[in-house]
C-alpha positions as CSV (number, residue, x, y, z in Angstrom):
1,M,8.1,7.7,21.7
2,T,6.7,11.1,20.7
3,R,7.8,13.7,18.2
4,R,6.1,17.0,17.7
5,G,3.2,15.8,19.8
6,Q,2.7,12.7,17.7
7,T,2.8,9.1,19.0
8,W,5.0,6.6,17.3
9,K,3.8,3.0,17.4
10,E,5.2,-0.3,16.3
11,W,3.1,-2.0,13.7
12,K,3.6,-5.7,13.5
13,I,2.2,-7.6,10.5
14,E,2.2,-11.3,10.8
15,L,3.6,-12.8,7.6
16,R,1.7,-16.0,8.3
17,L,-1.4,-14.1,7.1
18,F,0.2,-13.9,3.6
19,V,1.5,-17.4,3.6
20,D,-2.1,-18.6,4.6
21,E,-3.2,-16.9,1.4
22,D,-0.6,-18.8,-0.7
23,V,1.8,-15.9,-1.1
24,N,5.3,-17.1,-1.7
25,L,7.3,-14.7,0.4
26,T,10.5,-15.5,-1.5
27,D,9.0,-13.9,-4.6
28,V,8.3,-10.5,-2.8
29,D,10.5,-7.8,-4.3
30,T,8.6,-4.6,-3.2
31,L,6.3,-3.3,-0.5
32,S,3.5,-0.8,-1.0
33,I,1.5,0.9,1.7
34,G,-1.7,2.6,0.8
35,F,-4.3,4.7,2.6
36,G,-8.0,5.2,1.9
37,D,-10.4,3.2,-0.2
38,R,-8.8,1.4,-3.1
39,N,-12.2,1.2,-4.9
40,N,-13.1,4.9,-4.3
41,P,-9.9,6.9,-4.3
42,Q,-10.2,10.6,-3.3
43,P,-7.7,13.3,-4.4
44,D,-6.1,15.9,-2.1
45,G,-5.5,13.9,1.1
46,R,-4.0,15.8,3.9
47,G,-1.5,14.9,6.6
48,K,1.8,13.1,6.9
49,M,2.8,9.6,7.7
50,Y,6.4,8.6,8.5
51,F,7.7,5.0,8.2
52,D,11.1,3.8,9.2
53,D,12.9,0.7,10.1
54,I,10.8,-1.6,7.9
55,R,12.2,-5.1,8.6
56,L,11.5,-8.8,8.3
57,Y,12.2,-11.0,11.3
58,P,12.0,-14.8,11.5
59,P,9.2,-15.9,13.8
60,A,10.1,-16.2,17.4
61,P,10.4,-19.8,18.6
62,E,7.5,-21.1,20.6
63,P,8.2,-21.5,24.3
64,G,9.5,-25.0,25.0
65,K,10.3,-25.7,21.3
66,N,13.8,-25.3,19.8
């Protein structure tokens, strides 16, 4: 899908990565998305990012397992 010459892409983040780091997902209340280098922040960034339809889905069942 494109809009104003930009490409829209689905970004899937496997929640298993958080669980593997001992994050209790039932305790998550907020979500933050950051850009750049957390340890070396720079002012006056340029550009726009649009995010929509942020959702959590249960994992898809593995084939042959129900």
